[in-house]
VEXPA-577984 format. One record per residue: residue number from 1; residue in three letters; x, y, z of N, C-alpha, C in turn. Coordinates in nm, 4 decimals, padded with zeros to 6 digits. Layout:
// VEXPA-577984
[NUM; 'ALA'; [X; Y; Z]; [X; Y; Z]; [X; Y; Z]],
...
This chain:
// VEXPA-577984
[1; 'MET'; [-00.2943; -00.7981; 01.1902]; [-00.2599; -00.7399; 01.0944]; [-00.1469; -00.6394; 01.1743]],
[2; 'GLN'; [-00.0036; -00.5878; 01.0850]; [00.0914; -00.4825; 01.1152]; [00.1026; -00.3873; 01.0170]],
[3; 'ILE'; [00.1586; -00.3121; 01.0589]; [00.1390; -00.1937; 00.9349]; [00.2525; -00.1026; 00.9534]],
[4; 'GLN'; [00.3365; -00.0734; 00.9311]; [00.4829; -00.0363; 00.9116]; [00.4874; 00.0780; 00.8172]],
[5; 'ILE'; [00.5259; 00.2066; 00.8463]; [00.5594; 00.3083; 00.8263]; [00.7150; 00.3853; 00.8331]],
[6; 'GLN'; [00.7774; 00.3686; 00.7360]; [00.9352; 00.4557; 00.7342]; [00.9437; 00.5727; 00.6341]],
[7; 'THR'; [00.9865; 00.6551; 00.6491]; [00.9992; 00.7845; 00.5637]; [01.1891; 00.7741; 00.5605]],
[8; 'ARG'; [01.1920; 00.8343; 00.4182]; [01.3525; 00.8471; 00.4197]; [01.3570; 01.0141; 00.3344]],
[9; 'LYS'; [01.4860; 01.0678; 00.3836]; [01.4990; 01.1946; 00.3708]; [01.4162; 01.2919; 00.3780]],
[10; 'GLY'; [01.3587; 01.2643; 00.5120]; [01.2565; 01.3445; 00.6679]; [01.1784; 01.3254; 00.6450]],
[11; 'SER'; [01.0438; 01.3779; 00.7325]; [01.0087; 01.3094; 00.8853]; [00.8595; 01.3782; 00.7964]],
[12; 'LEU'; [00.7658; 01.2507; 00.8958]; [00.6569; 01.2908; 00.9747]; [00.5745; 01.2874; 01.0682]],
[13; 'SER'; [00.4593; 01.3856; 01.0966]; [00.4305; 01.4097; 01.2109]; [00.3769; 01.2687; 01.2435]],
[14; 'ASP'; [00.3035; 01.2566; 01.3549]; [00.2345; 01.1307; 01.3780]; [00.0553; 01.1562; 01.3504]],
[15; 'ALA'; [00.0324; 01.2214; 01.3169]; [-00.0931; 01.2717; 01.2863]; [-00.0931; 01.2265; 01.0995]],
[16; 'HIS'; [00.0023; 01.2566; 01.0387]; [00.0087; 01.1799; 00.9145]; [00.0228; 01.0491; 00.9255]],
[17; 'LYS'; [00.0862; 01.0412; 01.0179]; [00.1364; 00.8303; 01.0363]; [-00.0231; 00.7751; 01.0127]],
[18; 'GLU'; [-00.0473; 00.8375; 01.1022]; [-00.1890; 00.8200; 01.1411]; [-00.3175; 00.7545; 01.0185]],
[19; 'LYS'; [-00.3331; 00.8672; 01.0048]; [-00.3874; 00.8737; 00.8121]; [-00.3297; 00.7703; 00.7316]],
[20; 'ILE'; [-00.2249; 00.7783; 00.7126]; [-00.1536; 00.6971; 00.6020]; [-00.2112; 00.5751; 00.6223]],
[21; 'ALA'; [-00.2071; 00.5398; 00.7341]; [-00.2166; 00.3817; 00.7989]; [-00.3949; 00.3614; 00.7863]],
[22; 'GLU'; [-00.4402; 00.4763; 00.8223]; [-00.5757; 00.4709; 00.8107]; [-00.6365; 00.4061; 00.6784]],
[23; 'LYS'; [-00.5700; 00.5382; 00.5954]; [-00.5508; 00.4547; 00.4474]; [-00.5498; 00.2966; 00.3469]],
[24; 'VAL'; [-00.4182; 00.3033; 00.4149]; [-00.4036; 00.2045; 00.3886]; [-00.4640; 00.0212; 00.4804]],
[25; 'GLY'; [-00.4742; 00.0076; 00.5525]; [-00.5656; -00.0556; 00.6275]; [-00.7261; -00.0566; 00.5607]],
[26; 'LYS'; [-00.7364; -00.0129; 00.4777]; [-00.8286; -00.0537; 00.4105]; [-00.8182; -00.1707; 00.3002]],
[27; 'LEU'; [-00.6514; -00.2400; 00.2682]; [-00.6843; -00.2591; 00.1756]; [-00.7188; -00.4064; 00.2289]],
[28; 'GLU'; [-00.7146; -00.4451; 00.3851]; [-00.7465; -00.5690; 00.4445]; [-00.9527; -00.5974; 00.4011]],
[29; 'ARG'; [-01.0294; -00.4844; 00.3432]; [-01.1401; -00.5505; 00.2999]; [-01.1307; -00.5914; 00.1552]],
[30; 'PHE'; [-00.9870; -00.6245; 00.0579]; [-00.9700; -00.6938; -00.0219]; [-00.9430; -00.8069; -00.0194]],
[31; 'ILE'; [-00.8241; -00.8508; 00.0792]; [-00.8084; -00.9952; 00.1232]; [-00.7916; -01.0319; 00.2279]],
[32; 'ASP'; [-00.7788; -01.1146; 00.2497]; [-00.7889; -01.2116; 00.4018]; [-00.6297; -01.2455; 00.4196]],
[33; 'ARG'; [-00.5994; -01.2686; 00.5336]; [-00.4953; -01.2912; 00.5443]; [-00.3506; -01.2359; 00.4711]],
[34; 'VAL'; [-00.4117; -01.0959; 00.5362]; [-00.2631; -01.0362; 00.5520]; [-00.1728; -01.0132; 00.6383]],
[35; 'SER'; [-00.0568; -01.0261; 00.6691]; [00.0872; -01.0087; 00.7195]; [00.1032; -00.9321; 00.7560]],
[36; 'SER'; [00.0942; -00.8125; 00.6779]; [00.1725; -00.6921; 00.7204]; [00.1694; -00.6273; 00.6479]],
[37; 'ILE'; [00.1577; -00.4451; 00.6449]; [00.1737; -00.3808; 00.5068]; [00.3077; -00.2516; 00.5343]],
[38; 'ASP'; [00.3970; -00.2961; 00.4845]; [00.5366; -00.1142; 00.4527]; [00.5142; -00.0457; 00.3391]],
[39; 'VAL'; [00.4846; 00.0681; 00.4406]; [00.5186; 00.2092; 00.3733]; [00.6658; 00.2719; 00.4124]],
[40; 'MET'; [00.7022; 00.2624; 00.2649]; [00.8232; 00.3332; 00.2489]; [00.7677; 00.5342; 00.1741]],
[41; 'ILE'; [00.7922; 00.5717; 00.2515]; [00.8228; 00.7700; 00.2016]; [00.9140; 00.7942; 00.1782]],
[42; 'GLU'; [00.9357; 00.8389; -00.0036]; [01.0802; 00.9306; 00.0158]; [01.0455; 01.0860; -00.0115]],
[43; 'ILE'; [01.0878; 01.1640; 00.0084]; [01.0333; 01.3168; 00.0618]; [01.1699; 01.3331; -00.0274]],
[44; 'GLU'; [01.1799; 01.3904; -00.1391]; [01.2707; 01.4546; -00.2138]; [01.2664; 01.5844; -00.1264]],
[45; 'LYS'; [01.1818; 01.6594; -00.1944]; [01.1830; 01.7967; -00.1677]; [00.9767; 01.8196; -00.1378]],
[46; 'GLU'; [00.9642; 01.9549; -00.0870]; [00.8389; 01.9391; -00.0351]; [00.7495; 01.9012; -00.1367]],
[47; 'ASP'; [00.7561; 01.9476; -00.3374]; [00.6863; 01.9057; -00.4182]; [00.7265; 01.7748; -00.4619]],
[48; 'ALA'; [00.8257; 01.7173; -00.4175]; [00.8261; 01.5334; -00.4874]; [00.8334; 01.4422; -00.3695]],
[49; 'VAL'; [00.7354; 01.3437; -00.3860]; [00.6984; 01.2599; -00.2647]; [00.7122; 01.1568; -00.3894]],
[50; 'SER'; [00.7671; 00.9966; -00.3242]; [00.6913; 00.8992; -00.3872]; [00.6976; 00.8153; -00.2493]],
[51; 'VAL'; [00.5851; 00.7327; -00.2935]; [00.5299; 00.6499; -00.1991]; [00.5268; 00.4975; -00.2271]],
[52; 'GLU'; [00.5811; 00.3908; -00.1910]; [00.6212; 00.2674; -00.2730]; [00.5042; 00.1177; -00.1137]],
[53; 'VAL'; [00.3945; 00.1099; -00.1347]; [00.3580; -00.0382; -00.0553]; [00.3487; -00.1325; -00.1099]],
[54; 'SER'; [00.4025; -00.2360; 00.0353]; [00.3882; -00.3388; 00.0051]; [00.3263; -00.3895; 00.1051]],
[55; 'LEU'; [00.3000; -00.5041; 00.0276]; [00.1324; -00.5362; 00.1378]; [00.2071; -00.7253; 00.0537]],
[56; 'VAL'; [00.1830; -00.7598; 00.2471]; [00.2664; -00.9106; 00.2747]; [00.1653; -01.0010; 00.3297]],
[57; 'THR'; [00.1384; -01.1463; 00.1953]; [00.0330; -01.1829; 00.2637]; [00.0375; -01.3310; 00.2495]],
[58; 'ASP'; [-00.0683; -01.4064; 00.3933]; [00.0420; -01.5510; 00.3743]; [-00.0099; -01.6324; 00.2620]],
[59; 'TYR'; [-00.0726; -01.5693; 00.1299]; [-00.0578; -01.6481; 00.0228]; [00.0715; -01.6387; -00.0278]],
[60; 'LYS'; [00.1276; -01.7214; -00.1402]; [00.2102; -01.7346; -00.2358]; [00.2225; -01.6033; -00.2593]],
[61; 'LYS'; [00.1683; -01.4651; -00.2855]; [00.1911; -01.4073; -00.3099]; [00.1900; -01.2630; -00.2643]],
[62; 'ASP'; [00.3084; -01.1686; -00.3018]; [00.3150; -01.0439; -00.1774]; [00.2356; -00.9496; -00.3508]],
[63; 'PHE'; [00.2077; -00.8333; -00.2965]; [00.1670; -00.6821; -00.3672]; [00.2041; -00.5958; -00.3214]],
[64; 'ARG'; [00.2526; -00.5523; -00.4776]; [00.3629; -00.3952; -00.4357]; [00.3311; -00.3081; -00.5179]],
[65; 'ALA'; [00.3060; -00.1917; -00.4680]; [00.3002; -00.0566; -00.5929]; [00.3519; 00.0894; -00.5386]],
[66; 'ASP'; [00.3982; 00.1831; -00.6203]; [00.4372; 00.2795; -00.5962]; [00.3900; 00.3925; -00.6617]],
[67; 'TYR'; [00.4456; 00.5287; -00.6670]; [00.3652; 00.6464; -00.6951]; [00.4099; 00.7090; -00.6620]],
[68; 'ALA'; [00.4804; 00.8710; -00.7185]; [00.5383; 00.9056; -00.7224]; [00.5004; 01.0789; -00.7779]],
[69; 'SER'; [00.4415; 01.1997; -00.7002]; [00.3819; 01.2411; -00.7334]; [00.3962; 01.3606; -00.6000]],
[70; 'GLY'; [00.3468; 01.5659; -00.6652]; [00.4110; 01.6336; -00.4987]; [00.2959; 01.6332; -00.4083]],
[71; 'ASP'; [00.2048; 01.5184; -00.4884]; [00.0723; 01.5207; -00.3029]; [00.1268; 01.4297; -00.1984]],
[72; 'LEU'; [00.1604; 01.3955; -00.1104]; [00.1635; 01.3147; -00.0185]; [00.0381; 01.2300; -00.0124]],
[73; 'PHE'; [-00.0641; 01.2202; 00.0186]; [-00.1742; 01.1203; 00.0280]; [-00.2487; 01.1303; -00.1291]],
[74; 'GLY'; [-00.1564; 01.2417; -00.1994]; [-00.2623; 01.1937; -00.3436]; [-00.1618; 01.0388; -00.4152]],
[75; 'CYS'; [-00.0258; 01.0203; -00.2955]; [00.0570; 00.8734; -00.4212]; [-00.0307; 00.8417; -00.3216]],
[76; 'VAL'; [-00.0369; 00.7955; -00.1867]; [-00.0580; 00.7210; -00.0843]; [-00.1721; 00.6351; -00.1146]],
[77; 'ASP'; [-00.2830; 00.7814; -00.2188]; [-00.3901; 00.6645; -00.2530]; [-00.3802; 00.6592; -00.3839]],
[78; 'GLN'; [-00.3002; 00.6849; -00.4820]; [-00.2535; 00.6145; -00.6308]; [-00.1955; 00.4898; -00.5833]],
[79; 'ALA'; [-00.1470; 00.5023; -00.4818]; [-00.0566; 00.3285; -00.4643]; [-00.1935; 00.2325; -00.3431]],
[80; 'VAL'; [-00.2761; 00.2707; -00.3371]; [-00.2992; 00.2312; -00.2568]; [-00.4799; 00.1807; -00.3720]],
[81; 'ALA'; [-00.4554; 00.2339; -00.4715]; [-00.5535; 00.1687; -00.5266]; [-00.5557; 00.0895; -00.6729]],
[82; 'LYS'; [-00.3427; 00.1306; -00.7332]; [-00.2749; 00.0445; -00.7578]; [-00.2617; -00.1680; -00.6479]],
[83; 'LEU'; [-00.3406; -00.1351; -00.5888]; [-00.2755; -00.2628; -00.5011]; [-00.3977; -00.3191; -00.5127]],
[84; 'GLU'; [-00.5158; -00.2473; -00.4804]; [-00.6571; -00.2901; -00.4984]; [-00.6584; -00.3174; -00.6465]],
[85; 'GLN'; [-00.6272; -00.3053; -00.7417]; [-00.6796; -00.3787; -00.8852]; [-00.5230; -00.5177; -00.8888]],
[86; 'GLN'; [-00.4526; -00.4765; -00.8262]; [-00.4045; -00.5735; -00.8446]; [-00.4260; -00.7438; -00.7409]],
[87; 'ILE'; [-00.5016; -00.7029; -00.6307]; [-00.5155; -00.7945; -00.5362]; [-00.7286; -00.8680; -00.6762]],
[88; 'LYS'; [-00.7937; -00.7613; -00.6918]; [-00.8976; -00.8086; -00.7483]; [-00.8222; -00.8780; -00.8699]],
[89; 'LYS'; [-00.7758; -00.8723; -00.9647]; [-00.7452; -00.9218; -01.0501]; [-00.6529; -01.0693; -01.0470]],
[90; 'PHE'; [-00.5935; -01.0765; -00.9025]; [-00.5168; -01.2349; -00.8446]; [-00.6607; -01.3270; -00.7834]],
[91; 'LYS'; [-00.7289; -01.2083; -00.7280]; [-00.8891; -01.2946; -00.6639]; [-00.9588; -01.3407; -00.7787]],
[92; 'GLU'; [-00.9115; -01.2731; -00.9434]; [-01.0331; -01.3385; -01.0665]; [-00.9539; -01.4580; -01.0885]],
[93; 'LYS'; [-00.8206; -01.4631; -01.0797]; [-00.7451; -01.5624; -01.1541]; [-00.7848; -01.6896; -01.0389]],
[94; 'GLN'; [-00.6993; -01.6449; -00.8900]; [-00.8206; -01.7816; -00.8294]; [-00.8661; -01.8692; -00.8466]],
[95; 'THR'; [-01.0062; -01.7312; -00.8337]; [-01.1855; -01.8052; -00.8939]; [-01.2124; -01.8534; -01.0249]],
[96; 'ASP'; [-01.1200; -01.8176; -01.1321]; [-01.0778; -01.9008; -01.2450]; [-01.0605; -02.0489; -01.2221]],
[97; 'LYS'; [-00.9550; -02.0622; -01.1073]; [-00.8678; -02.1373; -01.1504]; [-00.9644; -02.2662; -01.0736]],
[98; 'HIS'; [-01.0459; -02.2463; -00.9866]; [-01.1373; -02.3082; -00.8634]; [-01.2398; -02.3547; -01.0013]],
[99; 'ALA'; [-01.2727; -02.2524; -01.0678]; [-01.4046; -02.2983; -01.1475]; [-01.3898; -02.4032; -01.2648]],
[100; 'GLY'; [-01.2291; -02.3905; -01.3114]; [-01.2238; -02.4456; -01.4412]; [-01.1739; -02.6153; -01.3762]],
């Protein structure tokens, strides 16, 4: 699995990038066959950050979530939580299709 982190209008330290990669890497526990995870971070000001996380899978469905607030890691956590919900819903639908 490949994790790509990009920033717009600002930069992040390597330590920040590693921590973000660790957080989004946990999504692999929820779904298999993940091709890549792309993280786009837009830093408007110190107190205005938006994060968009895209999860590309080998399934016909890809997942995307975004969140904006003043806290970088809070944004990442919220976007990951949204993706977890999307994945759970997708898996429930897959289970329902196969059960019926």
